[in-house]
N, C-alpha and C positions, 0 to 999 in steps of 0.2 A: 287860675289860668283859663282864658276864654277858649271855648271849643272852636273847631273849624267853622261850624255853622254860625256861631255868634260872630266870628270875625268876618265871614262873608256878608252877613246882614249889615254889620256896621260899615263895611267897605262900600256897600251899596246905599249908605245913608238911610238905612231902615232900622226901626226900633227892634230890639230883641224881645220877642214875646214867646210864650209857651206854644201857642198854635203854630207860629212860624217855625220854631225849632222842631216841633212834632212833624210838620209836613216835610221839612227838609230831611229828617231822619227816615220817614216813610219812603221817600223817593231815593234816598241813598241805598236803602236795603231792598227796594222793589222798583227798579226802573221800568218805565213803559206801562204804568198803571193808570187806570181811569179815575175820575173824581170819586166815584162811589168806593172804590178800593182804597184810595187815600183816606177817605172819611173813616172807613172801617179800621184801617191801620192806626190812625190817630186816636180814634175812640177806644182802642184796646188799652191805651195808657192814660187817656184823658177823656173819660166818658161824657163829660159835660160840654165838650166842644161841639158847636152847632154846625149843621150842614152849610149854612150861609157863611160861617167863619172860614171853613175850609175852602169854599169857592172864592171868597175874598182873598185869602192868603195865596192861593194858586194864581189868581189874577195879578196881585201885587208882585209876587216873586217872578212871574213871567215878564211883567212890564219892566222889572228891574234887571232882567237878563240873568237871573240866578237859576231859572227853570226854563226848560224848553217845552212848548206845547206842540205836539204832533197830532195830525189827524189824517191817517190814511183814508182813502176813498172807502165809503161804506162802513166806516168804523167810528167808534166814539173817540173823542179826544183823549190822548194819553199824555203823560208828563214824565220828564226825566231831568236829571241834574247835569247831564253832559251838554254843555253849551259852548258856543264860540268856535267850534271847529268844523262846522258845516258837514258833519258826517251824515250818512244816509241810513236807511232801515230796510230790513227784509221782513216781510209779513207772511205768516202762514194763512192760506186761504181757508183751511179747515178749522183750526182752533183759535186763530187770531193772535198767536204768539208773535212777538216782535223782538228782533235782535238788531244791534248796531252793526253798521257796515262802514268801515273807514272810507274816506274819499278815494275814488277810483284812481285818479291821476292828478298830479300837480296841486297847485294852490287853489284856494277858493276863487271862483265858484266851481271848480272841478270840471265843469263841462262848458264848452263854448257854444253858444247858440249859433245856428247856421245863419240866422238873420235876427239881429237884436232890435230891429226897428227903431234904432236911435236910443234905446234904453241904456242906462249904465247898470249893467248886471253885476250884483254883488253876492248873489247866492243862487245855487241850483239845488232843487229838492228832488231827490230820486227815491222812489220806493220800489224795491224788488219784491215780486210776489211769487209764491210757490208753496211748497209743503215743508213743514219743519221735519226733522228727523223722525220724531215719534209718529206723526201723521203719515209720513211716507212709508214707514215700516208697517203701520197698521193697514194702509191701503194695499201694499204688496201682499200682506198676509191674507187679506180679504179676497184679493184676486186669485191667489193660490188655492184658497179653500173653495171658492166658487168653481174654478176650473177642475178641481178634483171631484167635486160633487156632480159635475155634468158628464163625467165619464161613464 
């Protein structure tokens, strides 16, 4: 019986290869990771897979619509398997953690441009920035410690 990943590759008219399956498995278990992390995850099970092979697989899977590439400002590109639903992301300014945020309102593109300049808008990309729970807690703890020390 074919795995879900094999079926997805075949449905996209792509050959099923070990590197492609390994990249899909890495992204399934670790969403929002960069290329180097994907490479490390793939090489944990397939040590001979080259850096170039992982880059090529990510490009092919992205072009086929099986993987989504996101690149928040001032950050390296990240990859995820959640595609086709025009969801957004929240990014921690401190540690760079990324989480999915469902579309705020309505159907794609979720937001209506105040002036679309005649473009046919089919997608809106929103990135929320802030502090993840761990970093916010750490920052609060640091502030408390510094205010106690100044007494």
